[in-house]
C-alpha positions as CSV (number, residue, x, y, z in Angstrom):
1,M,0.0,0.0,0.0
2,T,1.4,3.4,-0.9
3,R,1.3,5.9,1.8
4,A,2.0,9.6,2.0
5,K,5.6,10.5,3.0
6,P,5.4,11.9,6.6
7,N,6.2,15.5,7.3
8,R,9.5,15.8,9.2
9,F,7.9,17.7,12.1
10,G,4.5,16.1,11.9
11,G,2.6,19.4,11.7
12,L,1.8,22.1,14.2
13,A,-1.2,20.1,15.5
14,A,1.0,17.2,16.4
15,V,3.4,19.5,18.2
16,L,0.6,21.1,20.2
17,T,-0.7,17.6,21.2
18,A,2.8,16.7,22.4
19,V,2.9,19.9,24.4
20,G,-0.4,19.0,26.0
21,L,0.9,15.5,26.9
22,M,4.0,17.1,28.4
23,L,2.0,19.5,30.4
24,A,-0.2,16.6,31.7
25,A,2.9,14.9,33.0
26,C,4.8,18.0,34.2
27,G,3.7,17.3,37.8
28,D,5.8,14.2,37.7
29,R,9.2,15.4,36.4
30,G,10.8,12.0,37.2
31,G,8.7,10.2,34.6
32,D,7.1,6.8,34.8
33,E,9.3,4.0,33.3
34,R,6.5,1.4,33.4
35,P,5.4,0.3,29.9
36,P,2.1,2.0,29.1
37,Q,0.7,-1.3,27.8
38,P,1.7,-5.0,28.2
39,G,4.5,-6.0,25.9
40,D,5.4,-2.4,25.0
41,E,9.1,-1.7,24.1
42,A,11.3,1.3,24.9
43,V,12.7,2.6,21.6
44,A,14.4,5.9,22.6
45,R,15.0,8.3,25.5
46,V,14.8,12.0,25.3
47,D,16.5,13.8,28.2
48,G,15.8,10.8,30.4
49,R,12.2,10.3,29.3
50,T,11.3,7.0,27.6
51,V,9.7,6.9,24.1
52,W,7.7,3.7,23.7
53,A,6.9,1.8,20.6
54,S,3.2,2.5,21.3
55,D,3.9,6.2,21.1
56,V,5.4,5.8,17.7
57,K,2.5,3.6,16.5
58,R,-0.1,6.1,17.8
59,E,1.6,8.9,15.9
60,A,1.7,6.8,12.7
61,V,-2.1,6.2,13.1
62,A,-2.7,9.9,13.7
63,Q,-1.0,10.7,10.5
64,A,-2.9,8.0,8.6
65,L,0.4,6.2,7.8
66,I,-1.1,2.9,9.2
67,G,-4.6,1.9,10.1
68,E,-5.9,1.5,13.6
69,G,-4.7,-1.9,14.9
70,E,-2.3,-2.4,11.9
71,P,1.1,-3.6,13.0
72,L,4.2,-1.4,12.6
73,D,7.6,-3.2,12.6
74,I,10.1,-1.4,14.8
75,S,12.9,-2.4,12.3
76,S,11.1,-0.7,9.4
77,D,12.1,2.6,7.7
78,L,8.6,3.9,8.4
79,F,8.9,3.3,12.2
80,R,12.3,5.0,12.2
81,R,11.0,8.1,10.4
82,V,8.0,8.4,12.7
83,L,10.2,7.8,15.7
84,D,12.3,10.8,14.6
85,E,9.2,12.9,14.4
86,V,8.1,11.8,17.9
87,I,11.5,12.8,19.2
88,D,11.3,16.2,17.5
89,Q,7.9,16.7,19.0
90,K,9.1,16.0,22.5
91,L,12.1,18.3,22.1
92,L,9.9,21.1,20.8
93,A,7.4,20.6,23.6
94,A,10.1,20.6,26.2
95,E,11.6,23.8,24.8
96,A,8.1,25.4,24.8
97,L,7.8,24.6,28.5
98,K,11.2,26.2,29.2
99,R,10.0,29.4,27.5
100,N,6.8,29.3,29.6
101,L,4.7,29.2,26.4
102,D,2.2,27.0,28.2
103,E,1.2,30.0,30.4
104,D,-0.1,32.0,27.5
105,P,-3.9,32.2,27.6
106,V,-4.2,31.3,23.9
107,A,-1.9,28.3,24.4
108,Q,-4.1,27.3,27.4
109,R,-7.2,27.3,25.3
110,R,-5.6,25.3,22.5
111,L,-4.1,22.8,25.0
112,A,-7.5,22.4,26.6
113,A,-9.1,21.8,23.2
114,A,-6.4,19.2,22.4
115,R,-7.1,17.5,25.7
116,E,-10.8,17.4,25.1
117,R,-10.3,15.9,21.6
118,I,-8.1,13.1,23.1
119,L,-10.6,12.4,25.9
120,G,-13.4,12.3,23.4
121,D,-11.5,9.9,21.2
122,M,-10.8,7.7,24.1
123,L,-14.5,7.6,25.1
124,V,-15.5,6.7,21.6
125,E,-12.9,4.0,21.4
126,N,-14.1,2.6,24.7
127,V,-17.8,2.5,23.7
128,V,-17.1,1.2,20.2
129,S,-14.7,-1.6,21.3
130,S,-17.3,-3.1,23.6
131,A,-20.2,-2.8,21.1
132,V,-18.6,-3.6,17.8
133,N,-17.9,-7.2,18.4
134,E,-18.2,-10.4,16.3
135,N,-21.8,-11.1,17.4
136,A,-22.9,-7.6,16.3
137,I,-21.0,-7.9,13.0
138,R,-22.6,-11.3,12.2
139,G,-26.0,-10.1,13.3
140,L,-26.0,-7.1,11.0
141,Y,-24.6,-9.2,8.2
142,Q,-27.5,-11.7,8.5
143,E,-30.0,-8.8,8.6
144,Q,-28.6,-7.5,5.4
145,L,-28.8,-10.9,3.7
146,K,-32.5,-11.0,4.5
147,L,-33.0,-7.5,3.1
148,A,-30.9,-7.8,0.0
149,R,-32.6,-8.8,-3.3
150,Q,-30.4,-11.2,-5.4
151,S,-30.4,-10.2,-9.0
152,E,-30.0,-12.7,-11.8
153,E,-26.7,-12.9,-13.5
154,I,-26.2,-13.8,-17.2
155,R,-23.2,-15.2,-18.9
156,A,-23.1,-14.4,-22.6
157,R,-20.9,-14.2,-25.7
158,Q,-21.2,-11.5,-28.3
159,I,-20.1,-10.8,-31.8
160,L,-20.1,-7.1,-32.7
161,V,-20.3,-6.1,-36.4
162,A,-20.7,-2.8,-38.2
163,T,-24.1,-3.3,-39.8
164,Q,-27.4,-5.2,-39.3
165,E,-26.8,-7.1,-42.5
166,E,-23.5,-8.4,-41.3
167,G,-25.3,-9.4,-38.0
168,E,-27.9,-11.3,-39.9
169,A,-25.2,-13.1,-41.9
170,V,-23.5,-14.1,-38.6
171,K,-26.7,-15.4,-37.1
172,S,-27.4,-17.4,-40.3
173,L,-24.0,-19.0,-40.1
174,L,-24.6,-19.9,-36.4
175,S,-27.9,-21.5,-37.3
176,T,-26.0,-23.9,-39.6
177,G,-23.7,-25.0,-36.9
178,A,-20.8,-22.6,-37.2
179,S,-18.7,-22.1,-34.0
180,F,-19.6,-18.9,-32.1
181,E,-16.1,-18.6,-30.8
182,A,-14.5,-18.9,-34.2
183,L,-16.9,-16.4,-35.7
184,A,-16.2,-14.0,-32.9
185,M,-12.5,-14.1,-33.5
186,E,-12.9,-13.8,-37.3
187,R,-15.6,-11.2,-37.5
188,S,-16.2,-9.3,-34.2
189,T,-15.0,-5.7,-34.0
190,D,-15.0,-5.8,-30.2
191,A,-11.3,-5.8,-29.3
192,A,-12.1,-6.5,-25.6
193,T,-13.8,-9.9,-26.3
194,R,-13.0,-11.2,-29.8
195,F,-9.9,-13.1,-28.8
196,N,-11.6,-15.0,-26.1
197,G,-14.6,-16.1,-28.2
198,G,-16.7,-13.1,-27.5
199,D,-17.0,-14.0,-23.8
200,L,-18.6,-11.2,-21.7
201,G,-18.4,-13.2,-18.5
202,Y,-21.2,-13.0,-15.8
203,F,-23.1,-9.7,-15.5
204,T,-26.4,-8.3,-14.4
205,T,-28.3,-6.5,-17.1
206,D,-28.6,-3.3,-15.1
207,V,-24.9,-2.7,-15.5
208,M,-25.0,-3.0,-19.3
209,P,-26.2,-0.4,-21.8
210,E,-29.9,-0.2,-22.2
211,A,-30.0,-2.0,-25.5
212,Y,-28.6,-5.2,-23.9
213,E,-31.1,-5.1,-21.0
214,G,-34.0,-5.0,-23.3
215,A,-32.7,-7.6,-25.7
216,L,-31.5,-10.1,-23.1
217,K,-34.2,-9.7,-20.4
218,D,-36.3,-12.7,-21.5
219,A,-33.7,-14.8,-23.3
220,K,-33.1,-18.3,-22.2
221,T,-29.9,-20.3,-21.9
222,G,-28.8,-21.3,-25.4
223,D,-30.7,-18.6,-27.2
224,V,-29.0,-16.5,-29.8
225,V,-30.3,-12.9,-29.7
226,G,-29.9,-10.1,-32.2
227,P,-28.6,-8.5,-34.2
228,F,-29.6,-5.4,-32.1
229,E,-28.1,-2.0,-32.3
230,V,-25.6,-1.0,-29.7
231,E,-22.9,1.6,-29.4
232,G,-20.3,0.7,-32.0
233,G,-22.5,-1.4,-34.3
234,F,-24.8,-4.4,-34.0
235,A,-24.5,-7.2,-31.5
236,V,-25.3,-10.9,-31.9
237,V,-25.4,-12.5,-28.4
238,R,-25.6,-16.1,-27.2
239,I,-26.8,-16.8,-23.7
240,E,-24.4,-19.3,-22.0
241,D,-25.9,-19.4,-18.5
242,R,-28.3,-17.7,-16.1
243,R,-27.9,-17.8,-12.3
244,L,-28.7,-15.9,-9.1
245,E,-26.1,-13.4,-8.1
246,E,-23.9,-14.6,-5.2
247,P,-24.5,-12.6,-2.0
248,I,-21.5,-10.7,-0.6
249,T,-19.4,-12.7,1.8
250,L,-19.1,-11.8,5.5
251,E,-15.4,-11.0,5.1
252,A,-16.0,-8.7,2.1
253,A,-18.8,-6.9,4.0
254,R,-16.9,-6.8,7.3
255,P,-15.2,-3.3,6.8
256,Q,-18.5,-1.7,5.8
257,I,-20.4,-3.3,8.7
258,I,-17.8,-2.1,11.2
259,R,-18.0,1.4,9.8
260,F,-21.8,1.4,10.1
261,L,-21.8,-0.1,13.6
262,T,-19.2,2.5,14.7
263,Y,-21.2,5.3,13.2
264,D,-24.4,4.0,14.9
265,Q,-22.7,3.8,18.3
266,V,-21.2,7.3,18.1
267,R,-24.5,8.7,16.9
268,D,-26.4,7.1,19.8
269,L,-23.8,8.2,22.3
270,L,-24.0,11.8,21.1
271,E,-27.8,11.8,21.2
272,K,-27.8,10.6,24.8
273,L,-25.2,13.2,25.8
274,R,-27.0,16.0,24.1
275,G,-30.3,14.9,25.6
276,R,-28.8,15.2,29.1
277,A,-27.0,18.4,28.5
278,K,-28.1,22.0,28.2
279,V,-26.7,23.2,24.9
280,E,-27.3,26.8,23.8
281,T,-26.2,28.1,20.4
282,L,-25.5,31.8,20.7
283,I,-25.1,32.6,17.0
284,G,-28.0,33.3,14.6
285,A,-29.0,31.2,11.7
286,A,-26.7,31.3,8.6
287,Q,-27.8,34.0,6.1
288,D,-28.0,33.4,2.4
289,V,-25.3,35.2,0.5
290,P,-26.0,35.8,-3.3
291,G,-23.6,33.7,-5.4
292,A,-22.3,31.6,-2.4
293,P,-22.0,27.9,-2.8
294,V,-25.0,25.9,-1.5
295,E,-24.2,23.1,0.9
296,P,-26.1,19.9,0.3
297,A,-28.7,19.0,2.9
298,D,-27.6,16.3,5.4
299,A,-29.0,12.9,4.8
300,A,-31.5,11.7,7.3
301,P,-30.1,9.1,9.8
302,P,-30.7,5.5,8.5
303,P,-32.9,3.0,10.4
304,K,-31.0,1.1,13.0
305,T,-31.7,-2.2,11.2
306,Q,-30.3,-1.1,7.9
307,A,-26.9,0.4,7.1
308,P,-26.8,3.7,5.1
309,S,-26.9,3.1,1.3
310,A,-23.4,4.5,0.9
311,S,-22.0,1.6,2.9
312,A,-24.7,-1.1,3.0
313,P,-22.9,-4.4,3.1
314,A,-25.4,-6.3,1.0
315,T,-26.9,-3.7,-1.3
316,K,-25.6,-3.4,-4.8
317,A,-24.4,0.1,-5.6
318,P,-26.3,1.7,-8.5
319,V,-23.3,2.2,-10.7
320,A,-22.1,0.6,-13.8
321,K,-19.6,-2.2,-13.4
322,T,-17.5,-4.1,-15.9
323,P,-18.8,-7.5,-16.9
324,E,-16.7,-10.3,-15.2
325,A,-14.3,-11.8,-17.8
326,K,-14.0,-15.5,-17.7
């Protein structure tokens, strides 16, 4: 997987976070040399303070260099680059403390905001880790299988020619026993399929141009359909097979299910917190400015028993897809 090259200093936001962490620990100048998590490994020391492997991994996740839970080998170049950034952050944070920058009111506000973000993230991780489990994932997967409608897939071969007359001639030859595959190689103008006997693979008609959908909708296995007009000429198509579309597997759907369950848990958590809190918005409603871009309306939250259409694990996306080559 190709990942963006990390910034040498990790960005100002990362530095401010490091300052916040330093300030949180400033009451214990001696430091705590116990590993922050079981099996953690000390990878550096900065003025006597230990840098742990988990510190480096957390920074790599924050920069989207690795995914949450993805391993990061301490012998890799990426680990060493991020370790350098963590060391730089600690040096910058320590120097900021020496200069008493943490006493500036603006710095205090920014550090407080960074602390709130971290605590909020930890709460979300805690709630999600207990709720998004294997039983929940499998349960939603089974629900989606029940809701999903399986489309019928067709496997077909085609010969594409320039005119209807040529198409009729091809169909006539096929009726006398000529090989479809041989005629496809000899006469088809479709460069994508002619050299594999005109094989279009398995597809559902909704992903094909409209002309195919109308012509093949009622055709049975073994039927030769056409010639009918399509983009680029006239098609003669033979139906090889019809079958129900295979449902998405649990493993293929798992990332989408986890995203939805996570979204659902965070939404419920925020609804409960807002319901218990007194929140007052002190600014007026946004005013329309002539010529200003219009933001799209937010989509309504999905029902709890069904994932949003953008990530529904068992719902076919309404976009064209290339027929499966066989």
